[in-house]
Kinemage of the C-alpha trace (Angstrom):
@kinemage 1
@onewidth
@group {chain A} dominant
@subgroup {mainchain}
@vectorlist {calphas} color= white
{ca met a 1} P 0.000 0.000 0.000
{ca val a 2} L 1.353 3.410 -1.019
{ca lys a 3} L 0.761 6.063 1.618
{ca val a 4} L 0.001 9.700 0.830
{ca lys a 5} L 2.732 12.051 2.046
{ca val a 6} L 1.750 15.137 4.006
{ca leu a 7} L 4.439 17.677 4.870
{ca val a 8} L 4.299 19.445 8.239
{ca arg a 9} L 6.795 22.277 8.590
{ca asp a 10} L 7.346 24.434 11.661
{ca ile a 11} L 7.782 28.182 11.221
{ca asn a 12} L 10.233 29.031 13.988
{ca ser a 13} L 10.000 32.808 13.926
{ca asn a 14} L 7.285 35.365 14.630
{ca pro a 15} L 6.027 37.701 11.892
{ca asp a 16} L 7.738 40.613 13.655
{ca asp a 17} L 11.135 38.877 13.880
{ca glu a 18} L 14.083 39.809 11.717
{ca gly a 19} L 14.555 37.122 9.103
{ca tyr a 20} L 10.916 36.025 9.193
{ca leu a 21} L 10.332 36.701 5.480
{ca asn a 22} L 13.461 34.785 4.512
{ca gly a 23} L 12.251 31.941 6.684
{ca ile a 24} L 8.884 31.909 4.945
{ca gln a 25} L 10.520 31.876 1.510
{ca ser a 26} L 12.858 29.046 2.549
{ca ala a 27} L 9.987 26.998 3.983
{ca val a 28} L 7.895 27.447 0.833
{ca glu a 29} L 10.825 26.510 -1.387
{ca glu a 30} L 11.584 23.372 0.649
{ca ile a 31} L 7.923 22.309 0.606
{ca phe a 32} L 7.494 22.624 -3.145
{ca asp a 33} L 10.916 21.144 -3.882
{ca thr a 34} L 9.908 18.092 -1.832
{ca leu a 35} L 6.572 17.823 -3.650
{ca gly a 36} L 8.124 17.898 -7.129
{ca gly a 37} L 9.655 21.305 -7.814
{ca ser a 38} L 9.578 22.476 -11.412
{ca glu a 39} L 8.148 19.096 -12.469
{ca leu a 40} L 4.856 20.231 -10.953
{ca leu a 41} L 4.447 22.599 -13.911
{ca lys a 42} L 2.335 21.278 -16.770
{ca ser a 43} L 2.395 21.851 -20.525
{ca ser a 44} L 1.279 25.499 -20.460
{ca asn a 45} L 3.739 26.401 -17.665
{ca asp a 46} L 0.922 28.560 -16.277
{ca val a 47} L 0.048 28.530 -12.569
{ca tyr a 48} L -3.311 29.349 -10.970
{ca ile a 49} L -3.206 30.145 -7.252
{ca lys a 50} L -6.325 30.253 -5.062
{ca pro a 51} L -5.630 31.815 -1.649
{ca asn a 52} L -8.234 32.292 1.041
{ca gly a 53} L -9.055 35.966 0.548
{ca ile a 54} L -12.630 36.033 1.779
{ca asp a 55} L -12.430 39.351 3.603
{ca ser a 56} L -10.083 42.019 4.902
{ca lys a 57} L -10.594 41.275 8.598
{ca pro a 58} L -7.216 40.564 10.243
{ca tyr a 59} L -6.254 36.863 10.231
{ca ala a 60} L -9.224 35.893 8.046
{ca tyr a 61} L -7.058 35.500 4.917
{ca thr a 62} L -3.937 33.708 3.706
{ca arg a 63} L -0.952 35.821 4.700
{ca pro a 64} L 0.319 37.953 1.765
{ca glu a 65} L 3.949 37.023 2.466
{ca val a 66} L 3.143 33.336 1.932
{ca val a 67} L 1.229 34.119 -1.273
{ca glu a 68} L 4.199 36.174 -2.474
{ca ala a 69} L 6.668 33.392 -1.613
{ca val a 70} L 4.676 30.872 -3.673
{ca ile a 71} L 4.500 33.256 -6.652
{ca lys a 72} L 8.262 33.903 -6.501
{ca tyr a 73} L 8.990 30.188 -6.237
{ca phe a 74} L 7.160 29.264 -9.406
{ca phe a 75} L 8.466 32.204 -11.405
{ca ser a 76} L 11.997 31.146 -10.451
{ca asn a 77} L 11.197 27.574 -11.497
{ca gly a 78} L 10.037 28.359 -15.022
{ca ala a 79} L 6.413 29.433 -14.761
{ca asn a 80} L 5.139 31.402 -17.735
{ca lys a 81} L 2.158 33.254 -16.238
{ca ile a 82} L 0.856 33.133 -12.677
{ca tyr a 83} L -2.740 34.046 -11.873
{ca leu a 84} L -3.907 34.937 -8.363
{ca met a 85} L -7.646 34.262 -8.281
{ca glu a 86} L -10.345 34.657 -5.674
{ca asn a 87} L -14.056 35.347 -5.303
{ca ser a 88} L -14.376 36.889 -1.853
{ca thr a 89} L -17.304 36.133 0.410
{ca gln a 90} L -20.756 37.693 0.031
{ca ala a 91} L -20.991 41.398 0.934
{ca asn a 92} L -17.496 41.876 -0.552
{ca tyr a 93} L -15.997 42.766 -3.897
{ca thr a 94} L -12.788 40.833 -4.521
{ca arg a 95} L -11.195 43.953 -5.989
{ca ile a 96} L -11.616 45.774 -2.668
{ca val a 97} L -10.281 42.851 -0.633
{ca tyr a 98} L -7.157 42.574 -2.834
{ca glu a 99} L -6.506 46.278 -2.339
{ca ala a 100} L -7.066 46.171 1.409
{ca ile a 101} L -4.966 43.113 2.285
{ca gly a 102} L -2.103 43.674 -0.137
{ca tyr a 103} L -2.700 41.043 -2.822
{ca lys a 104} L -2.941 43.704 -5.524
{ca lys a 105} L 0.421 45.140 -4.475
{ca ile a 106} L 1.993 41.675 -4.578
{ca cys a 107} L 0.722 41.121 -8.099
{ca lys a 108} L 2.115 44.469 -9.232
{ca glu a 109} L 5.537 43.784 -7.684
{ca thr a 110} L 5.906 40.168 -8.827
{ca gly a 111} L 4.197 40.233 -12.215
{ca ala a 112} L 1.398 37.889 -11.196
{ca ile a 113} L -1.995 38.598 -12.729
{ca pro a 114} L -4.872 39.377 -10.331
{ca val a 115} L -8.117 37.633 -11.252
{ca tyr a 116} L -11.307 38.878 -9.627
{ca leu a 117} L -13.568 35.887 -10.145
{ca asp a 118} L -16.710 37.872 -9.312
{ca glu a 119} L -16.013 39.961 -12.435
{ca gln a 120} L -15.716 36.966 -14.786
{ca lys a 121} L -18.376 35.596 -17.088
{ca ala a 122} L -19.925 32.419 -15.741
{ca glu a 123} L -20.921 28.987 -16.976
{ca thr a 124} L -23.627 26.842 -15.401
{ca leu a 125} L -22.642 23.472 -13.906
{ca glu a 126} L -24.488 20.951 -11.762
{ca phe a 127} L -24.065 19.800 -8.210
{ca glu a 128} L -23.943 16.011 -8.354
{ca gly a 129} L -24.628 14.996 -4.767
{ca lys a 130} L -28.393 15.141 -4.345
{ca asp a 131} L -31.482 15.426 -6.506
{ca arg a 132} L -33.483 18.643 -6.362
{ca ser a 133} L -36.201 18.503 -3.724
{ca ser a 134} L -37.492 21.766 -2.276
{ca his a 135} L -36.572 22.160 1.451
{ca asp a 136} L -36.126 18.383 1.716
{ca pro a 137} L -33.135 16.984 3.660
{ca asn a 138} L -32.758 14.410 0.897
{ca gly a 139} L -32.299 16.973 -1.859
{ca tyr a 140} L -31.002 20.384 -2.868
{ca asp a 141} L -33.057 23.546 -3.238
{ca lys a 142} L -30.820 24.509 -6.175
{ca lys a 143} L -29.064 21.823 -8.223
{ca thr a 144} L -27.183 24.078 -10.629
{ca phe a 145} L -24.534 26.665 -9.905
{ca glu a 146} L -22.616 29.307 -11.813
{ca met a 147} L -18.842 28.907 -12.067
{ca pro a 148} L -16.445 31.518 -13.542
{ca lys a 149} L -15.508 30.486 -17.073
{ca ile a 150} L -11.801 30.915 -16.379
{ca val a 151} L -12.097 28.259 -13.671
{ca val a 152} L -14.061 25.927 -15.933
{ca asn a 153} L -11.716 26.374 -18.888
{ca lys a 154} L -8.385 26.375 -17.065
{ca leu a 155} L -8.905 24.131 -14.024
{ca ile a 156} L -11.560 21.684 -15.205
{ca arg a 157} L -11.234 21.332 -18.978
{ca gly a 158} L -7.613 22.453 -18.890
{ca lys a 159} L -6.538 20.546 -15.779
{ca asn a 160} L -3.876 18.635 -17.719
{ca glu a 161} L -2.283 21.844 -19.007
{ca asn a 162} L -2.364 24.154 -15.983
{ca leu a 163} L -1.014 23.863 -12.440
{ca tyr a 164} L -3.496 24.711 -9.680
{ca ile a 165} L -2.219 25.576 -6.193
{ca asn a 166} L -4.724 25.773 -3.309
{ca leu a 167} L -3.564 28.106 -0.476
{ca pro a 168} L -6.086 28.043 2.391
{ca lys a 169} L -5.669 29.637 5.820
{ca leu a 170} L -5.680 27.444 8.933
{ca lys a 171} L -9.116 28.221 10.372
{ca thr a 172} L -11.935 26.527 12.184
{ca his a 173} L -15.407 27.192 10.835
{ca ser a 174} L -18.552 27.577 12.908
{ca met a 175} L -20.591 25.938 10.150
{ca gly a 176} L -18.202 23.492 8.459
{ca val a 177} L -16.017 22.652 11.529
{ca val a 178} L -12.848 23.602 9.615
{ca thr a 179} L -12.248 25.707 6.527
{ca leu a 180} L -9.145 24.343 4.810
{ca gly a 181} L -8.461 22.984 1.335
{ca ile a 182} L -11.895 21.562 0.517
{ca lys a 183} L -13.775 24.552 1.912
{ca asn a 184} L -11.417 27.038 0.208
{ca gln a 185} L -12.881 25.956 -3.135
{ca trp a 186} L -16.308 27.256 -2.102
{ca gly a 187} L -14.913 30.526 -3.421
{ca phe a 188} L -15.378 29.234 -6.967
{ca pro a 189} L -19.218 29.216 -7.249
{ca met a 190} L -20.664 32.676 -7.854
{ca his a 191} L -22.359 34.413 -4.916
{ca tyr a 192} L -25.889 33.870 -6.178
{ca ala a 193} L -25.474 30.088 -5.964
{ca arg a 194} L -23.980 30.178 -2.480
{ca lys a 195} L -27.089 31.432 -0.692
{ca phe a 196} L -28.991 28.229 -1.543
{ca asp a 197} L -28.524 25.082 0.571
{ca his a 198} L -26.086 26.806 2.918
{ca asn a 199} L -27.702 24.563 5.532
{ca phe a 200} L -27.466 20.853 6.316
{ca asn a 201} L -26.588 20.414 2.626
{ca leu a 202} L -23.492 22.635 2.728
{ca his a 203} L -21.046 19.789 3.364
{ca his a 204} L -22.335 17.835 0.372
{ca lys a 205} L -22.046 20.870 -1.870
{ca leu a 206} L -18.443 21.454 -0.794
{ca val a 207} L -17.677 17.925 -1.913
{ca asp a 208} L -19.613 18.476 -5.152
{ca val a 209} L -17.216 21.323 -5.995
{ca leu a 210} L -14.318 18.976 -5.175
{ca ser a 211} L -15.744 16.458 -7.629
{ca his a 212} L -15.327 19.082 -10.368
{ca ile a 213} L -11.947 20.489 -9.278
{ca gln a 214} L -9.029 18.728 -7.585
{ca pro a 215} L -6.037 20.898 -6.572
{ca asp a 216} L -2.587 19.745 -7.671
{ca val a 217} L -1.094 20.952 -4.384
{ca thr a 218} L -2.755 22.223 -1.217
{ca leu a 219} L -0.649 24.254 1.218
{ca ile a 220} L -2.327 25.367 4.448
{ca glu a 221} L -0.845 28.567 5.860
{ca gly a 222} L -0.908 28.281 9.635
{ca ile a 223} L 1.398 31.028 10.837
{ca glu a 224} L -1.534 31.479 13.132
{ca gly a 225} L -4.942 29.857 13.087
{ca thr a 226} L -8.397 30.990 14.107
{ca ile a 227} L -10.645 29.182 16.542
{ca his a 228} L -14.308 29.874 17.333
{ca gly a 229} L -15.011 30.144 13.619
{ca his a 230} L -13.494 31.728 10.543
{ca tyr a 231} L -14.323 35.399 11.149
{ca pro a 232} L -12.042 36.420 14.036
{ca leu a 233} L -13.552 39.277 16.007
{ca val a 234} L -10.938 41.998 16.486
{ca ser a 235} L -12.288 42.544 19.985
{ca gln a 236} L -11.651 38.858 20.770
{ca his a 237} L -8.240 38.322 19.162
{ca glu a 238} L -6.679 37.138 22.430
{ca lys a 239} L -9.262 34.344 22.577
{ca val a 240} L -9.534 33.359 18.925
{ca ile a 241} L -6.045 33.709 17.380
{ca ile a 242} L -3.555 30.900 18.107
{ca pro a 243} L 0.097 31.148 16.931
{ca phe a 244} L 0.447 27.625 15.520
{ca arg a 245} L 3.507 28.576 13.380
{ca val a 246} L 3.048 25.716 10.934
{ca met a 247} L 2.539 24.945 7.256
{ca ile a 248} L 0.890 21.762 6.015
{ca ala a 249} L 1.099 20.603 2.404
{ca ser a 250} L 0.348 17.644 0.173
{ca arg a 251} L -0.645 16.797 -3.365
{ca asn a 252} L -3.808 15.286 -1.857
{ca val a 253} L -6.277 17.881 -0.563
{ca val a 254} L -8.233 15.466 1.654
{ca ala a 255} L -5.029 14.258 3.303
{ca thr a 256} L -3.947 17.856 3.876
{ca asp a 257} L -7.279 18.705 5.498
{ca met a 258} L -7.132 15.634 7.741
{ca val a 259} L -3.821 16.845 9.164
{ca gly a 260} L -5.075 20.435 9.367
{ca ala a 261} L -8.029 19.263 11.463
{ca gln a 262} L -5.634 17.311 13.672
{ca val a 263} L -3.722 20.516 14.467
{ca phe a 264} L -6.970 21.823 15.989
{ca gly a 265} L -7.379 18.565 17.904
{ca ile a 266} L -10.442 17.691 15.799
{ca pro a 267} L -10.612 14.111 14.436
{ca tyr a 268} L -11.204 14.103 10.692
{ca glu a 269} L -14.264 11.902 11.266
{ca glu a 270} L -15.940 14.944 12.861
{ca val a 271} L -15.497 17.065 9.723
{ca pro a 272} L -18.489 16.265 7.487
{ca ala a 273} L -16.882 17.354 4.200
{ca ile a 274} L -13.857 15.105 4.772
{ca lys a 275} L -16.089 12.141 5.628
{ca ile a 276} L -18.274 12.672 2.557
{ca ala a 277} L -15.251 13.055 0.259
{ca ile a 278} L -13.909 9.712 1.507
{ca glu a 279} L -17.300 8.015 1.171
{ca glu a 280} L -17.714 9.297 -2.395
{ca gly a 281} L -14.262 8.159 -3.519
{ca leu a 282} L -12.812 11.652 -3.897
{ca ser a 283} L -9.974 11.221 -1.395
{ca gly a 284} L -7.321 9.883 -3.771
{ca gly a 285} L -7.005 6.535 -2.011
{ca val a 286} L -7.047 7.948 1.511
{ca tyr a 287} L -9.592 6.252 3.787
{ca gly a 288} L -8.115 6.932 7.204
{ca ser a 289} L -5.095 8.132 9.142
{ca glu a 290} L -3.331 4.857 8.437
{ca asp a 291} L -3.080 5.905 4.791
{ca leu a 292} L -1.030 9.010 5.609
{ca glu a 293} L 2.737 9.362 5.803
{ca ile a 294} L 3.461 12.407 7.950
{ca asp a 295} L 6.744 14.088 7.058
{ca gly a 296} L 7.193 16.323 10.098
{ca asp a 297} L 6.245 16.543 13.746
{ca leu a 298} L 2.685 16.857 15.035
{ca ser a 299} L 3.470 15.997 18.637
{ca arg a 300} L 3.094 19.561 19.930
{ca phe a 301} L -0.519 19.792 18.759
{ca thr a 302} L -2.337 18.169 21.660
{ca glu a 303} L -5.133 20.602 22.556
{ca arg a 304} L -8.651 20.486 21.156
{ca tyr a 305} L -10.025 23.881 20.105
{ca asp a 306} L -13.641 24.993 19.772
{ca phe a 307} L -14.939 25.720 16.271
{ca asp a 308} L -18.269 27.298 17.275
{ca ile a 309} L -18.677 31.046 17.682
{ca ile a 310} L -18.343 32.603 21.125
{ca gln a 311} L -21.810 32.854 22.646
{ca glu a 312} L -21.800 36.593 23.373
{ca phe a 313} L -24.440 38.775 21.717
{ca pro a 314} L -25.632 42.382 22.072
{ca pro a 315} L -28.216 42.839 24.837
{ca asn a 316} L -30.374 45.136 22.699
{ca val a 317} L -31.014 42.443 20.074
{ca asn a 318} L -33.749 39.926 20.833
{ca ile a 319} L -32.882 36.614 19.135
{ca val a 320} L -35.964 34.534 18.315
{ca lys a 321} L -35.178 30.953 17.270
{ca gly a 322} L -37.410 28.391 15.595
{ca ser a 323} L -37.753 25.073 17.408
{ca glu a 324} L -38.311 22.780 14.403
{ca leu a 325} L -35.344 23.552 12.139
{ca leu a 326} L -32.391 25.894 12.637
{ca cys a 327} L -29.290 24.894 10.693
{ca arg a 328} L -25.919 25.723 12.211
{ca glu a 329} L -24.559 25.954 8.660
{ca gly a 330} L -26.892 28.766 7.646
{ca cys a 331} L -29.632 30.629 9.478
{ca leu a 332} L -28.120 30.139 12.927
{ca asn a 333} L -24.431 30.959 12.772
{ca asn a 334} L -24.322 33.277 9.777
{ca pro a 335} L -26.686 35.870 11.306
{ca leu a 336} L -25.213 35.429 14.798
{ca met a 337} L -21.684 35.890 13.455
{ca ser a 338} L -22.794 39.044 11.615
{ca leu a 339} L -24.494 40.279 14.778
{ca gln a 340} L -21.298 39.842 16.794
{ca ile a 341} L -19.119 41.629 14.250
{ca leu a 342} L -21.424 44.633 13.922
{ca his a 343} L -21.777 44.956 17.690
{ca gln a 344} L -18.303 44.149 19.009
{ca asp a 345} L -16.081 45.474 16.213
{ca tyr a 346} L -18.168 48.321 14.796
{ca gly a 347} L -20.127 49.601 17.777
{ca gly a 348} L -23.632 48.626 16.664
{ca arg a 349} L -26.041 49.411 19.531
{ca gly a 350} L -29.512 49.663 18.049
{ca lys a 351} L -32.470 47.689 19.318
{ca cys a 352} L -34.103 45.080 17.053
{ca asp a 353} L -35.403 41.526 16.831
{ca leu a 354} L -33.648 38.790 14.853
{ca val a 355} L -35.963 35.962 13.763
{ca ile a 356} L -34.332 32.765 12.464
{ca gly a 357} L -35.302 29.153 11.826
{ca lys a 358} L -38.557 27.262 11.481
{ca gly a 359} L -41.201 26.348 14.051
{ca his a 360} L -41.970 29.607 15.855
{ca asn a 361} L -44.304 30.253 18.750
{ca leu a 362} L -46.796 32.671 17.185
{ca asp a 363} L -47.610 34.247 20.523
{ca ile a 364} L -43.972 35.365 20.753
{ca ile a 365} L -43.962 36.536 17.129
{ca asp a 366} L -47.147 38.562 17.658
{ca asn a 367} L -45.602 40.366 20.620
{ca leu a 368} L -42.444 41.506 18.850
{ca glu a 369} L -42.233 45.293 18.761
{ca gly a 370} L -39.636 45.517 16.003
{ca pro a 371} L -37.845 46.524 13.988
{ca val a 372} L -37.287 42.935 12.875
{ca val a 373} L -34.687 41.225 10.692
{ca ile a 374} L -35.919 37.864 9.388
{ca ala a 375} L -33.002 35.778 8.105
{ca gly a 376} L -33.592 32.662 6.022
{ca his a 377} L -36.374 31.404 3.779
{ca cys a 378} L -37.815 29.108 6.464
{ca ala a 379} L -38.546 32.010 8.815
{ca ile a 380} L -39.675 34.297 5.990
{ca glu a 381} L -42.168 31.746 4.686
{ca glu a 382} L -43.527 31.037 8.158
{ca val a 383} L -43.828 34.484 9.742
{ca gly a 384} L -42.704 37.080 7.175
{ca asn a 385} L -46.132 38.209 5.962
{ca arg a 386} L -47.508 38.089 9.475
{ca leu a 387} L -44.903 40.545 10.749
{ca val a 388} L -45.007 42.814 7.693
{ca gln a 389} L -48.791 43.156 7.926
{ca arg a 390} L -48.605 44.098 11.606
{ca leu a 391} L -45.439 46.222 11.744
{ca gly a 392} L -45.172 47.494 8.161
{ca lys a 393} L -42.475 47.001 5.517
{ca lys a 394} L -40.303 49.761 6.948
{ca his a 395} L -39.871 47.862 10.192
{ca val a 396} L -39.348 44.347 8.820
{ca phe a 397} L -36.250 43.458 6.805
{ca leu a 398} L -36.156 40.153 4.876
{ca ser a 399} L -32.894 38.318 4.136
{ca asp a 400} L -33.808 35.467 1.803
{ca gly a 401} L -32.056 32.181 1.073
{ca cys a 402} L -30.164 30.058 3.581
{ca asn a 403} L -27.194 32.386 3.636
{ca asn a 404} L -27.757 35.801 2.150
{ca leu a 405} L -24.903 37.367 4.065
{ca ser a 406} L -25.131 40.672 2.216
{ca gln a 407} L -28.818 41.200 3.009
{ca thr a 408} L -28.390 40.093 6.615
{ca ile a 409} L -25.618 42.646 7.128
{ca ile a 410} L -27.696 45.384 5.491
{ca gly a 411} L -30.671 44.659 7.750
{ca leu a 412} L -28.737 44.331 10.980
{ca gly a 413} L -26.514 47.280 10.090
{ca arg a 414} L -29.547 49.470 9.416
{ca tyr a 415} L -31.233 48.785 12.744
{ca met a 416} L -27.996 48.665 14.773
{ca gly a 417} L -26.767 51.984 13.404
{ca val a 418} L -23.645 50.828 11.546
{ca asn a 419} L -22.491 52.570 8.357
{ca leu a 420} L -21.445 49.651 6.171
{ca leu a 421} L -18.627 51.609 4.544
{ca lys a 422} L -16.835 51.305 7.878
{ca leu a 423} L -16.536 47.568 7.316
{ca val a 424} L -13.832 48.186 4.691
{ca pro a 425} L -10.405 49.320 6.010
{ca leu a 426} L -10.059 51.854 3.215
{ca ser a 427} L -11.160 55.460 2.923
{ca pro a 428} L -14.816 55.865 1.860
{ca ile a 429} L -13.726 57.592 -1.371
{ca lys a 430} L -11.297 54.773 -2.229
{ca ser a 431} L -13.950 52.171 -1.415
{ca ile a 432} L -16.537 53.844 -3.634
{ca ile a 433} L -14.076 54.130 -6.528
{ca leu a 434} L -13.269 50.415 -6.267
{ca leu a 435} L -16.977 49.564 -6.037
{ca ile a 436} L -17.621 51.477 -9.244
{ca gln a 437} L -14.659 49.831 -10.982
{ca ala a 438} L -15.893 46.373 -9.978
{ca lys a 439} L -19.380 47.137 -11.282
{ca leu a 440} L -17.986 48.483 -14.562
{ca his a 441} L -16.060 45.236 -14.954
{ca gly a 442} L -19.273 43.246 -14.549
{ca ser a 443} L -19.027 42.041 -10.953
{ca his a 444} L -21.703 39.517 -9.955
{ca ser a 445} L -21.023 39.962 -6.223
{ca asn a 446} L -23.941 39.893 -3.825
{ca val a 447} L -23.073 43.082 -1.949
{ca pro a 448} L -24.903 45.975 -0.304
{ca ser a 449} L -25.836 48.710 -2.765
{ca leu a 450} L -24.178 52.100 -2.563
{ca leu a 451} L -27.511 53.553 -1.444
{ca ser a 452} L -27.730 51.161 1.488
{ca met a 453} L -24.194 52.102 2.497
{ca leu a 454} L -24.578 55.850 2.173
{ca lys a 455} L -28.102 56.417 3.562
{ca pro a 456} L -28.174 57.855 7.084
{ca tyr a 457} L -29.339 55.702 9.961
{ca lys a 458} L -31.798 56.830 12.577
{ca val a 459} L -31.573 54.432 15.465
{ca lys a 460} L -33.267 54.643 18.850
{ca tyr a 461} L -31.106 53.336 21.664
């Protein structure tokens, strides 16, 4: 039996230490040399790199210095063109994220080509895992999804000509347990497709994307990792940022993720996407830990870390949960995570009700004073009209789908008194210019409109 090799490399210096950047470059070079070096390049000699660039919040993205080291490595080993591609999370334009976190600057300095996947034309593909069956646990609400054509043409049809490097960040995930190599590819479907089935079906859909696209190399950047989910609250950095100082890499993405989960003390069997990938034969011959050959030392990773969000919420927001169905992967943790960010990191203080899930006590619903944000199609279908008729459209905000992060942030931001332009660490003028540029280039991003960002908020405390 041939075992799959997974490299585990310690990073022995802190980001503020002298020599840190040289250490990162040396570690990246040693990793890729061990995995094949220049022989990794395919017939086109082109390289496509997918970092985790979901947002500009500190520690939420793959460190720019690691991205830069990978780009420099492949240029020095004969790469023709290198493309740095991402489709940032909902409520974001990739163009803005690249500017804010430094990816655009890296591309300019190295000669890599930035690719904003939200601005690309799309092609429709199918999720293979489950048949369509509306709101049924045995099926998907939406079976098709839109994929950027450059991804389809270069990484699916052109997989034998182009090298694809997957560069996730070492993070737990309050909905998917971990967000590593498999989850990093959720950045490929366009935003519109991501709001459907971001519920109990999410894990299957992550594996569906894997069935279309298999990375040639996955390298997890773990200079530090995030616990209590993937969106580290700035106000909670001491609790949620752990300096793991490690990189994990393999030519097998499932094997890489198994070791990444182990660093968090989480058995791979507890990560649904890993389990499903193994069950569906997408693990490249890996069926358990016995199939892995670990090149490196994991002995210092002995603690188990929590992947769920910290249970601290603003006192002025009344959270009303359905008792029949409330998926951690969608209508529970996405709105609660947004609520925490707006309150703890951006000073949101307004009073409102947040209604989520299915199976509500109508006596409670009929006594809500509002304003109300209803997040998720289950809650909207059950109590949306009832609340609108009683409180009026102005006082009830609907965020449809299982995960319409953009609409949820608009609604909560409106009633909590947060100007959404403050969520971007750029000047308002710079942000607006980049928004306009993205729109002119055809961005499909599901983001708040300029009007929703610029309109004044009148909030009663």
